[in-house]
N, C-alpha and C positions, 0 to 999 in steps of 0.2 A: 783387789776385786778379781774374782775369777767367775767369769761369765761367758756363755755362749749364746748368740742370737742365730736361729736357725729356722728351717721350716720343716714341720714334723712329716709333711707330705711329699718332701724331697727326698728322693732315693739316694741322691748324691750326699746329701747332710746326714740321713741315717748312717749309711755306710761309713763315713767319717768318724761319726760319734761312737759307733760300734768299734771301729778300728782304734780310736784314742783310747777307749775304756777309761774315761775321764774319773777322777776321784770324786767322792760324793761332796766335797766342799764347792764344786762347781755349780753355778744357777744356770739351768737352762731356760730359755724364753723362746718359746714358738711364735715368732712374729705374725703369724696368721691370727692365732687365738688372743695374743696380748700383743697389740700394736706399739711400735716404738713410740717412745716420747721425743719432743723436742730436746728435752735434757740429755736423753740417751744418745740421741744422734749427734748432739753436739760434744758430748764426752768422746763418742767414737771418732769425731773428725779431730779433736785435740790430740788424739793419739796416731792417727793416721796422716794428719797433715792437709787433708783436704776433703770435700764431700765426693769429688770426682772419684777419689781413690776407693770410696764405699760403694761407688754406683755401678751397678751391673749394666753393661751395654750388651748382654747376651739376653736379656729380659725380652719376651715375647712382645709386651706393650712397648718396648724402646723401638721395635721395628714397626709395630702397628700404628703409633703415632708418630712415625717419620722423625723420631728425635735426632738420629743421626745427621741429618740435614739441616739441623737447626745449630746455631752457635750458643750452646748452654754455659752459662755462668755458675759459680758456685752456690748461688741463691737459688738458681734453678734445680741442680742436683739435689741440694738440701729439700727444696719443696717437692719433688717427684718422690724421694726416698720416703718422706712422711706422707705423702698422698697414698702410696700403694707398696706394700710389702715386697712385690717383685722387684723393685729397683734397687733394693741392698744386695750387694753382692754376699753370696752366703757360702759357708757359714762365717760369722765373725765371730772370733775368739779372744777374749782379754782375759790376760793374766798379769796382774797388777798394773804396771805401766807400759806393757807390751800390748801390741794388737795384731792379729793374724786375719787378713781379710780375703776371702775367698777359698776356692777348693784346690788350688794348685798342690802338686805333690810336695813341693818345696814347702810350703805352709804346714801341710800336715806333718811332714818330718821334722820341722822346726819345733812345733808344738809337742810332739812325741818326745823330743829330745829334752824340752824344757821340763815335761811333767815327770820324765823318767830320771831327772838329775838327782 
């Protein structure tokens, strides 16, 4: 599977996608217009190791809901990711059995190296 979960309105996501110039066999899913499913988030968790690894603590809602002062469980992270797209750290790029979560330079370079291999 070659898939990217991203937000079309996120300038960072669009910049990264342009920079990566992904082959046409990648499936792009705008998580705002096509919500992620329970099955999809469970697949991401299986690859990443935890729901917390998929969770964005930079989200505006994270601050507004004062979640940083709560002791969140894996169940909570999953719930919030499914409840609102903004809680998913973006982009999430899946290439076969590898997952790259977030917009760090290290992730972008790793994906570039993988697709240009």
